[in-house]
C-alpha positions as a Markdown table, in Angstrom:
| # | Residue | x | y | z |
|---|---|---|---|---|
| 1 | Met | 61.9 | 59.2 | 92.3 |
| 2 | Gln | 65.3 | 60.7 | 92.6 |
| 3 | Phe | 68.6 | 59.2 | 93.5 |
| 4 | Lys | 71.8 | 60.5 | 94.9 |
| 5 | Val | 74.6 | 58.3 | 94.7 |
| 6 | Leu | 77.9 | 59.1 | 96.5 |
| 7 | Gly | 81.2 | 57.2 | 96.5 |
| 8 | Glu | 82.9 | 54.8 | 94.1 |
| 9 | Lys | 81.5 | 51.5 | 92.6 |
| 10 | Gly | 83.1 | 48.2 | 94.2 |
| 11 | Lys | 83.0 | 50.0 | 97.8 |
| 12 | Pro | 80.5 | 48.2 | 100.2 |
| 13 | Ile | 76.8 | 49.3 | 99.1 |
| 14 | Val | 74.7 | 51.3 | 101.6 |
| 15 | Val | 70.9 | 52.5 | 100.8 |
| 16 | Met | 69.7 | 55.0 | 102.9 |
| 17 | Leu | 66.2 | 55.8 | 103.2 |
| 18 | Thr | 64.8 | 59.1 | 104.9 |
| 19 | Gly | 61.7 | 59.5 | 107.1 |
| 20 | Ser | 58.2 | 61.3 | 106.0 |
| 21 | Phe | 58.6 | 64.6 | 104.2 |
| 22 | Cys | 62.4 | 64.5 | 104.1 |
| 23 | Pro | 64.4 | 64.8 | 101.0 |
| 24 | Gly | 67.4 | 62.5 | 100.7 |
| 25 | Glu | 69.7 | 65.7 | 101.6 |
| 26 | Cys | 68.4 | 65.4 | 105.1 |
| 27 | Leu | 70.9 | 62.3 | 105.8 |
| 28 | Asp | 73.9 | 64.4 | 104.6 |
| 29 | Tyr | 74.8 | 64.8 | 108.3 |
| 30 | Ile | 75.3 | 61.0 | 108.2 |
| 31 | Tyr | 76.4 | 60.1 | 104.7 |
| 32 | Ser | 79.0 | 62.8 | 104.5 |
| 33 | Arg | 80.9 | 61.1 | 107.1 |
| 34 | Met | 81.0 | 57.7 | 105.4 |
| 35 | Lys | 83.4 | 58.0 | 102.4 |
| 36 | Asn | 84.4 | 54.7 | 101.9 |
| 37 | Tyr | 81.0 | 53.2 | 100.7 |
| 38 | Tyr | 78.8 | 53.3 | 97.9 |
| 39 | Ile | 75.9 | 55.0 | 99.0 |
| 40 | Ile | 72.5 | 55.4 | 97.4 |
| 41 | Val | 70.1 | 58.0 | 98.5 |
| 42 | Pro | 66.5 | 58.1 | 97.0 |
| 43 | Thr | 64.2 | 61.2 | 97.5 |
| 44 | Tyr | 60.9 | 59.7 | 97.3 |
| 45 | Asn | 57.7 | 60.5 | 95.1 |
| 46 | Gly | 55.9 | 63.4 | 96.5 |
| 47 | His | 59.0 | 65.0 | 98.0 |
| 48 | Tyr | 60.3 | 67.4 | 95.3 |
| 49 | Lys | 58.7 | 69.6 | 93.0 |
| 50 | Asp | 57.1 | 68.2 | 90.0 |
| 51 | Ser | 57.6 | 64.5 | 91.3 |
| 52 | Asn | 54.7 | 61.6 | 90.9 |
| 53 | Asp | 52.7 | 61.3 | 94.1 |
| 54 | Phe | 53.7 | 59.2 | 96.9 |
| 55 | Thr | 51.3 | 56.3 | 97.0 |
| 56 | Thr | 52.4 | 53.3 | 98.8 |
| 57 | Arg | 55.7 | 52.0 | 100.6 |
| 58 | Glu | 55.4 | 49.1 | 98.2 |
| 59 | Asn | 55.6 | 51.2 | 95.2 |
| 60 | Glu | 58.3 | 53.4 | 96.9 |
| 61 | Ala | 60.3 | 49.8 | 97.5 |
| 62 | Arg | 59.6 | 49.0 | 93.8 |
| 63 | Glu | 61.3 | 51.8 | 92.4 |
| 64 | Ile | 64.0 | 51.5 | 94.3 |
| 65 | Arg | 64.5 | 47.9 | 93.6 |
| 66 | Glu | 64.3 | 48.6 | 90.0 |
| 67 | Tyr | 66.8 | 51.4 | 90.3 |
| 68 | Leu | 69.4 | 48.9 | 92.1 |
| 69 | Tyr | 68.6 | 46.1 | 89.4 |
| 70 | Gly | 69.4 | 48.6 | 86.6 |
| 71 | Leu | 72.7 | 49.1 | 88.2 |
| 72 | Gly | 73.3 | 45.3 | 88.3 |
| 73 | Ile | 73.5 | 45.2 | 92.2 |
| 74 | Glu | 73.6 | 41.8 | 93.7 |
| 75 | Arg | 74.5 | 42.6 | 97.2 |
| 76 | Ile | 73.9 | 45.4 | 99.8 |
| 77 | His | 76.0 | 45.5 | 102.8 |
| 78 | Leu | 73.1 | 47.8 | 104.5 |
| 79 | Ile | 69.8 | 49.1 | 104.3 |
| 80 | Tyr | 69.3 | 52.0 | 106.6 |
| 81 | Gly | 66.0 | 53.7 | 107.3 |
| 82 | Gln | 64.7 | 56.5 | 109.7 |
| 83 | Ser | 61.3 | 56.4 | 110.7 |
| 84 | Met | 59.4 | 56.0 | 107.3 |
| 85 | Gly | 62.3 | 54.8 | 105.6 |
| 86 | Ala | 62.2 | 52.0 | 108.0 |
| 87 | Glu | 59.1 | 51.0 | 106.8 |
| 88 | Ile | 60.2 | 51.4 | 103.1 |
| 89 | Gly | 63.2 | 49.5 | 104.2 |
| 90 | Met | 61.2 | 46.5 | 105.4 |
| 91 | Glu | 59.4 | 46.2 | 102.3 |
| 92 | Leu | 62.4 | 46.8 | 100.2 |
| 93 | Tyr | 64.6 | 44.0 | 101.9 |
| 94 | Arg | 61.1 | 41.5 | 101.2 |
| 95 | Gln | 61.4 | 42.7 | 97.6 |
| 96 | Leu | 65.1 | 42.4 | 97.1 |
| 97 | Ser | 65.2 | 38.9 | 99.0 |
| 98 | Ser | 62.6 | 37.4 | 97.0 |
| 99 | Glu | 64.8 | 38.1 | 93.7 |
| 100 | Gly | 67.8 | 36.8 | 95.3 |
| 101 | Ile | 69.6 | 40.0 | 96.0 |
| 102 | Ile | 71.4 | 39.5 | 99.2 |
| 103 | Val | 71.0 | 42.3 | 102.1 |
| 104 | Ser | 73.7 | 41.7 | 104.6 |
| 105 | Asn | 72.5 | 44.3 | 107.2 |
| 106 | Leu | 69.5 | 46.1 | 108.0 |
| 107 | Phe | 69.4 | 49.1 | 110.4 |
| 108 | Phe | 66.1 | 51.2 | 111.4 |
| 109 | Asp | 66.2 | 54.1 | 113.3 |
| 110 | Gly | 63.1 | 55.6 | 115.2 |
| 111 | Ala | 61.1 | 52.4 | 113.9 |
| 112 | Pro | 58.2 | 51.3 | 116.0 |
| 113 | Met | 60.2 | 48.3 | 117.3 |
| 114 | Ile | 58.9 | 48.4 | 120.7 |
| 115 | Arg | 55.9 | 47.3 | 122.7 |
| 116 | Leu | 52.9 | 49.6 | 122.0 |
| 117 | Ser | 49.7 | 50.1 | 123.9 |
| 118 | Gly | 46.5 | 49.0 | 122.4 |
| 119 | Ala | 45.2 | 52.6 | 121.5 |
| 120 | Tyr | 48.6 | 53.6 | 120.1 |
| 121 | Lys | 48.5 | 50.5 | 117.8 |
| 122 | Ala | 45.1 | 51.2 | 116.5 |
| 123 | Phe | 46.4 | 54.8 | 115.6 |
| 124 | Met | 49.3 | 53.7 | 114.1 |
| 125 | Arg | 48.1 | 50.6 | 111.9 |
| 126 | Phe | 47.6 | 52.7 | 109.1 |
| 127 | Lys | 51.2 | 53.8 | 108.9 |
| 128 | Phe | 53.0 | 51.0 | 110.3 |
| 129 | Gly | 50.8 | 48.0 | 109.6 |
| 130 | Thr | 53.5 | 45.3 | 108.6 |
| 131 | Met | 55.6 | 46.2 | 111.7 |
| 132 | Ile | 52.9 | 46.7 | 114.1 |
| 133 | Lys | 51.3 | 43.0 | 113.3 |
| 134 | Leu | 54.8 | 41.6 | 113.9 |
| 135 | Phe | 54.6 | 42.9 | 117.5 |
| 136 | Arg | 50.8 | 42.4 | 118.5 |
| 137 | Asp | 51.8 | 39.7 | 121.1 |
| 138 | Asn | 55.7 | 39.8 | 120.9 |
| 139 | Thr | 58.7 | 41.7 | 122.0 |
| 140 | Val | 61.8 | 42.5 | 119.8 |
| 141 | Glu | 63.5 | 39.3 | 120.9 |
| 142 | Lys | 60.4 | 37.0 | 119.7 |
| 143 | Ala | 59.5 | 38.8 | 116.5 |
| 144 | Tyr | 63.3 | 39.0 | 115.6 |
| 145 | Pro | 65.3 | 36.2 | 117.3 |
| 146 | Tyr | 68.3 | 37.0 | 115.3 |
| 147 | Ala | 68.6 | 40.6 | 115.5 |
| 148 | Asn | 70.8 | 42.8 | 117.3 |
| 149 | Tyr | 69.4 | 46.0 | 118.3 |
| 150 | Arg | 70.2 | 48.9 | 120.7 |
| 151 | Ile | 67.9 | 51.0 | 122.7 |
| 152 | Glu | 68.8 | 54.5 | 123.7 |
| 153 | Lys | 67.3 | 55.8 | 126.7 |
| 154 | Gly | 66.4 | 59.5 | 126.9 |
| 155 | His | 66.6 | 60.4 | 123.7 |
| 156 | Gly | 63.6 | 61.7 | 121.4 |
| 157 | His | 62.5 | 60.1 | 118.0 |
| 158 | Met | 65.7 | 59.9 | 115.9 |
| 159 | Thr | 67.7 | 62.4 | 118.2 |
| 160 | Tyr | 70.7 | 60.4 | 118.8 |
| 161 | Ser | 72.0 | 60.3 | 115.5 |
| 162 | Cys | 71.9 | 64.1 | 115.6 |
| 163 | Glu | 73.3 | 64.6 | 119.2 |
| 164 | His | 75.9 | 61.9 | 118.8 |
| 165 | Thr | 76.7 | 61.7 | 115.2 |
| 166 | Asp | 80.3 | 60.6 | 115.2 |
| 167 | Glu | 79.4 | 57.8 | 117.6 |
| 168 | Tyr | 76.3 | 57.0 | 115.4 |
| 169 | Val | 78.4 | 56.9 | 112.2 |
| 170 | Asn | 81.1 | 54.8 | 113.7 |
| 171 | Trp | 78.5 | 52.4 | 114.7 |
| 172 | Leu | 77.1 | 51.9 | 111.3 |
| 173 | Lys | 80.5 | 51.4 | 109.8 |
| 174 | Asp | 80.8 | 48.8 | 112.3 |
| 175 | Ile | 78.0 | 47.1 | 111.3 |
| 176 | Ile | 78.7 | 47.2 | 107.5 |
| 177 | Glu | 82.3 | 45.8 | 108.2 |
| 178 | Gly | 81.2 | 43.2 | 110.3 |
């Protein structure tokens, strides 16, 4: 796994996770607008030349956790995940929390956080098994009672961040700053 680190140590820490088949640079349109943060952007295994194979979200999250541990990080202000990055982000949060590392905020874009039909659930169970199970008989409010969420209607999968980038980045900054 490769890691791109931007910003200065001592600034609020943001871990940004891309979707499938995307190197970390795919999030440049967001992180290039976030100058006052210490940003860590992995490029997953299997997503660059001569890398190890991508195996599971657990293994990818473990490698990220080990990298963060090696940096001596004790608190993360935001884990940001797009699409498959949300799935890895959920697992990363679980692993970090079990080791006592504080994660203040999670932000998942394009994650399956909606009520899905039975046929769609069956199709996606392999890819999004952990999240889908939470929603078998629940709404977002029941599965995540303390979450704040926003649904932007009329936009395709992760298109809001591209179409309204400045507003989107300001929204992320507001979440980080609390």
